[in-house]
C-alpha positions as CSV (number, residue, x, y, z in Angstrom):
1,M,0.0,0.0,0.0
2,K,2.9,2.4,0.8
3,K,4.4,1.7,-2.6
4,L,1.1,2.3,-4.4
5,S,0.7,5.6,-2.5
6,I,4.1,6.8,-3.6
7,V,3.3,5.8,-7.2
8,L,0.1,7.8,-7.2
9,I,1.9,10.9,-5.7
10,I,4.5,10.6,-8.4
11,T,1.8,10.7,-11.0
12,M,0.5,13.9,-9.6
13,M,4.0,15.4,-9.6
14,L,4.6,14.4,-13.2
15,G,1.2,15.6,-14.3
16,V,2.1,19.2,-14.0
17,I,5.0,19.3,-16.4
18,L,3.8,21.2,-19.5
19,N,5.4,22.6,-22.6
20,H,5.1,26.4,-22.1
21,R,4.2,27.3,-25.7
22,D,1.5,24.6,-25.8
23,V,-0.7,25.8,-22.9
24,R,-1.3,29.3,-24.3
25,A,-4.6,30.0,-26.1
26,A,-4.4,31.3,-29.7
27,D,-4.6,34.9,-28.6
28,G,-2.4,34.4,-25.5
29,A,-4.8,36.5,-23.4
30,D,-6.1,34.1,-20.8
31,P,-4.3,34.6,-17.5
32,R,-5.1,31.1,-16.4
33,L,-2.9,29.8,-19.2
34,E,-0.2,32.2,-18.1
35,V,-0.2,30.7,-14.6
36,A,-0.1,27.2,-16.1
37,G,2.9,28.2,-18.2
38,R,4.7,29.5,-15.1
39,M,4.0,26.3,-13.3
40,V,5.4,24.4,-16.3
41,Q,8.6,26.4,-16.2
42,A,9.0,25.9,-12.5
43,W,8.8,22.2,-13.0
44,N,11.1,22.2,-15.9
45,D,13.6,24.1,-13.9
46,Q,13.0,21.9,-10.8
47,D,12.3,25.1,-8.9
48,W,10.2,23.4,-6.2
49,E,9.6,26.5,-4.2
50,Q,8.0,28.2,-7.2
51,V,5.9,25.0,-7.8
52,Y,4.5,25.2,-4.2
53,D,4.0,28.9,-4.3
54,L,1.8,28.7,-7.4
55,F,-0.7,26.7,-5.4
56,A,-3.3,28.6,-3.5
57,E,-2.8,28.5,0.3
58,D,-5.8,26.1,0.5
59,G,-5.1,24.6,-2.9
60,V,-5.9,20.9,-3.6
61,L,-3.9,18.3,-5.5
62,H,-6.1,15.3,-6.2
63,S,-5.2,12.1,-7.9
64,M,-8.5,10.5,-8.6
65,M,-7.1,7.2,-7.3
66,M,-6.6,8.5,-3.8
67,E,-7.7,11.0,-1.2
68,P,-6.9,14.7,-2.2
69,I,-4.0,16.6,-0.6
70,V,-5.5,19.8,0.8
71,G,-3.4,22.9,1.5
72,R,-0.1,24.2,0.1
73,E,2.0,23.0,3.1
74,N,0.5,19.5,2.9
75,I,1.3,19.4,-0.8
76,R,4.8,20.5,0.0
77,A,5.2,17.8,2.7
78,R,3.9,15.0,0.5
79,L,5.9,15.9,-2.7
80,S,9.2,17.2,-1.3
81,A,10.3,13.6,-0.4
82,L,10.2,12.7,-4.1
83,E,12.0,15.7,-5.6
84,D,15.4,14.1,-5.8
85,G,14.1,11.1,-7.7
86,V,13.0,13.2,-10.7
87,E,16.0,13.2,-13.0
88,R,14.4,14.3,-16.3
89,I,10.8,15.2,-17.3
90,E,9.3,16.1,-20.6
91,L,5.6,16.5,-21.0
92,Q,4.4,15.6,-24.5
93,I,1.1,17.5,-25.1
94,R,-1.5,15.9,-27.3
95,N,-4.3,18.4,-26.8
96,S,-4.8,21.4,-24.5
97,G,-7.3,24.2,-23.9
98,I,-9.9,25.7,-21.6
99,I,-13.3,23.9,-21.3
100,N,-16.0,25.2,-18.9
101,D,-13.5,27.5,-17.2
102,V,-10.9,24.8,-16.4
103,V,-7.6,24.1,-18.1
104,V,-7.6,20.6,-19.7
105,L,-4.4,18.8,-20.8
106,E,-4.2,15.5,-22.6
107,R,-0.6,14.4,-22.6
108,V,2.1,11.7,-22.4
109,D,4.6,12.2,-19.6
110,D,8.1,11.1,-20.6
111,F,10.4,11.0,-17.6
112,V,13.2,9.3,-15.7
113,F,12.5,8.7,-12.0
114,N,15.2,7.0,-9.8
115,G,17.0,5.8,-12.9
116,E,13.9,4.3,-14.5
117,Y,12.7,5.6,-17.9
118,S,8.9,5.6,-18.3
119,R,6.1,7.0,-20.4
120,V,2.6,7.4,-18.9
121,P,-0.6,8.8,-20.6
122,V,-2.4,11.4,-18.3
123,V,-5.2,13.9,-18.5
124,G,-5.0,16.8,-16.1
125,V,-7.6,19.3,-15.1
126,M,-6.7,22.5,-13.3
127,E,-8.9,25.2,-11.7
128,I,-7.0,28.4,-11.6
129,A,-8.1,31.7,-10.1
130,D,-6.4,34.9,-8.7
131,G,-3.1,33.8,-10.2
132,K,-3.0,30.5,-8.2
133,V,-3.9,26.8,-8.8
134,Q,-7.0,26.2,-6.7
135,E,-7.5,22.6,-7.5
136,W,-5.6,20.1,-9.7
137,R,-7.2,16.8,-10.7
138,E,-5.3,14.0,-12.4
139,Y,-6.8,11.1,-14.4
140,Y,-4.6,8.2,-15.7
141,D,-4.6,4.5,-16.4
142,H,-3.6,2.8,-13.2
143,E,-2.1,-0.3,-14.7
144,S,0.1,1.7,-17.1
145,L,1.4,3.8,-14.3
146,V,2.3,0.9,-12.0
147,E,4.0,-0.9,-14.9
148,A,5.9,2.2,-15.8
149,L,7.2,2.9,-12.3
150,T,8.0,-0.7,-11.3
151,P,11.6,-1.5,-12.0
152,D,12.3,-4.5,-14.1
153,P,13.4,-7.5,-11.9
154,E,17.0,-8.6,-12.1
155,P,17.6,-11.7,-14.2
156,I,17.2,-14.9,-12.1
157,E,20.9,-15.7,-12.6
158,V,21.9,-12.4,-11.0
159,Q,19.5,-12.9,-8.1
160,L,20.8,-16.4,-7.3
161,A,24.4,-15.2,-7.6
162,A,23.7,-12.5,-5.0
163,A,21.9,-15.0,-2.8
164,E,24.8,-17.5,-3.0
165,A,27.2,-14.8,-1.9
166,E,25.0,-14.0,1.1
167,I,24.8,-17.7,2.1
168,R,28.5,-18.3,1.8
169,A,29.1,-15.2,3.9
170,L,26.8,-16.7,6.6
171,V,28.7,-20.0,6.6
172,D,32.0,-18.1,7.0
173,Q,30.5,-16.0,9.8
174,L,29.5,-19.1,11.7
175,Q,33.2,-20.0,11.9
176,V,34.2,-16.6,13.0
177,D,31.5,-16.5,15.8
178,W,32.2,-20.0,17.0
179,N,36.0,-19.7,17.0
180,S,35.8,-16.4,18.9
181,G,33.6,-18.0,21.6
182,D,30.5,-15.9,20.7
183,M,27.8,-18.5,21.1
184,A,25.0,-15.9,21.1
185,A,26.1,-14.6,17.7
186,Y,26.6,-18.2,16.4
187,L,23.0,-19.2,17.4
188,D,21.6,-16.0,15.8
189,A,22.1,-17.6,12.4
190,Y,19.6,-20.3,13.2
191,W,15.8,-19.8,12.8
192,N,14.5,-18.9,16.3
193,D,11.4,-21.0,16.1
194,E,10.0,-24.2,17.7
195,D,10.1,-25.8,14.2
196,F,13.8,-25.4,13.8
197,S,15.5,-28.9,13.7
198,L,18.9,-30.3,14.2
199,L,20.3,-33.8,13.5
200,F,23.6,-34.0,15.4
201,G,25.3,-37.3,15.4
202,D,22.7,-39.7,16.8
203,Q,20.6,-36.9,18.3
204,A,17.5,-35.3,16.8
205,V,16.7,-31.9,18.4
206,R,13.7,-29.7,17.6
207,G,13.2,-26.1,18.5
208,W,15.7,-23.2,18.6
209,Q,15.6,-23.0,22.4
210,A,16.4,-26.7,22.9
211,V,19.3,-26.4,20.5
212,S,20.5,-23.3,22.4
213,N,20.3,-25.1,25.7
214,M,22.2,-28.1,24.4
215,F,25.0,-26.0,22.8
216,Q,25.5,-23.7,25.8
217,S,25.6,-26.6,28.3
218,A,28.0,-28.7,26.2
219,W,30.5,-25.9,25.4
220,T,30.7,-23.4,28.3
221,T,33.9,-21.7,27.4
222,E,35.7,-20.4,24.3
223,E,38.5,-23.0,24.9
224,A,35.9,-25.8,25.1
225,M,34.3,-24.7,21.9
226,G,37.6,-25.3,20.0
227,N,38.2,-24.2,16.5
228,F,36.4,-25.4,13.3
229,Q,36.9,-24.7,9.6
230,T,34.6,-25.7,6.7
231,H,35.8,-26.6,3.2
232,D,34.4,-27.6,-0.2
233,V,31.1,-25.7,0.5
234,E,28.5,-26.0,-2.2
235,V,25.2,-24.0,-2.5
236,R,22.2,-25.3,-4.3
237,F,18.8,-23.6,-4.7
238,T,15.4,-25.2,-4.7
239,G,13.8,-21.8,-5.2
240,T,14.7,-18.2,-5.0
241,D,14.1,-18.2,-1.2
242,L,15.2,-21.7,-0.3
243,A,18.7,-23.2,-0.5
244,I,20.9,-26.0,0.7
245,A,24.5,-25.4,1.7
246,S,26.7,-28.5,2.3
247,G,30.4,-29.2,2.8
248,G,33.0,-30.8,5.0
249,F,34.5,-29.5,8.3
250,E,37.3,-30.1,10.7
251,H,36.7,-29.3,14.3
252,V,39.7,-29.1,16.6
253,F,38.9,-29.5,20.3
254,P,41.4,-29.5,23.2
255,T,41.4,-33.3,23.4
256,E,40.4,-34.4,19.9
257,T,39.9,-33.4,16.3
258,I,36.8,-34.4,14.5
259,V,36.2,-34.3,10.7
260,G,32.8,-34.7,9.1
261,S,30.2,-33.2,6.9
262,F,27.3,-30.8,7.3
263,T,24.2,-29.8,5.5
264,H,22.3,-26.5,6.2
265,V,18.8,-25.9,4.8
266,L,18.3,-22.2,4.6
267,R,15.3,-20.0,4.0
268,R,15.2,-16.3,3.1
269,F,12.6,-14.5,5.2
270,D,10.5,-11.4,4.5
271,D,13.2,-9.1,5.9
272,G,15.6,-10.4,3.3
273,R,17.7,-12.3,5.8
274,W,18.8,-15.9,5.3
275,L,18.5,-18.2,8.3
276,I,19.3,-21.9,8.9
277,I,16.0,-23.8,9.4
278,H,17.5,-27.3,9.5
279,E,21.0,-28.6,10.1
280,H,22.4,-32.1,9.8
281,T,26.0,-32.7,11.1
282,S,27.7,-36.1,10.5
283,R,30.8,-37.0,12.3
284,G,33.5,-39.0,10.5
285,Q,37.0,-39.6,11.7
286,V,38.1,-38.7,15.2
287,H,41.8,-38.1,15.9
């Protein structure tokens, strides 16, 4: 909903960009068209203070897809956050004029916003009096606008490469946290949920808290935790948000060295973070 609101506000912003020579009547006498032209120039110059000043103090900016914004200062507050994203704008007027005392503009807005090039058809209606815009209404095709302002997704190969890098970094960080004796940080890589599961040798443990209790009671000091390194790590994806990381390890304890293999099942959650939701550790040789 937040993204949709931003999209609608952007439309209202873009809807005011006009070509100065196109908004004038044939005789150039109507002062309302002069105000429209000044507004156009302010937008083309990205002179935001001039844009806001050309609204009446109680002026209204109304996208017909959402609630109107009432008052110059409210318009300023809603639109100022988007100013930096407008990199280039060109309004391509198809038809313009005054009908029933309002300025009507049929146009195609051609613009670059946050690096994305787009073209959106819009019809704007402005009520202008006493040298100020009293009300501005915008009509547009909703689907065309959303499509124009939605960035193209990255190719799946790029997404998976980035995800693999994040997972490998997580596996590396597990070693750093364990070897430094930071058990809390180590356990933070696991899904904190009662459905988390661990197969550890001949033990099957379910629930993050149970695993935390087991680890912290078995290895109470940094010396007892020893030092472990992983090797030959492979990452495979079963979906864009689900992956399996597997490899070998060598764990050096004060009294013995254990070699074996591990498998992490990882899930990417809504906040974008990868967490281990299942782990299987198999012990091999003991020295």
